[in-house]
Phi, psi and omega in degrees: 000130176256120181254130177262135179239127174229134184246119171215107188227141170268141178241155179301148183304319179299319179291321178299317179296317178297318179296314177300317180296318180295316181296323178298325184263356180227078186295345179277356175255151171227174184302317181298319179294321178294318179293323178296317179295316183294315180293318179294323177296319177301315180294325175294318183285335186244000179274177174225168179228039185277345177236161179302320180293315179295324177295317178298317178295324178296315180295324177296314179299319180296319180295316179298315181300310182292320177296322179293318179296320189255014176298135178262149179300144180275000000 
């Protein structure tokens, strides 16, 4: 099964204001980097690694999370 994922999401106003405030005070971060970190962390916290495929997906999410956190400004 091939699943297509497209993200267009509305977020609560309070979260939007928090995001804007964070971005204002952390110029080395951008919206895409924050969403990648947040989504990969969610998948790490809620995923499982009970099958080989699930384990591979877990490692992929972990790699994205760590790369996103430790990314240096260009």
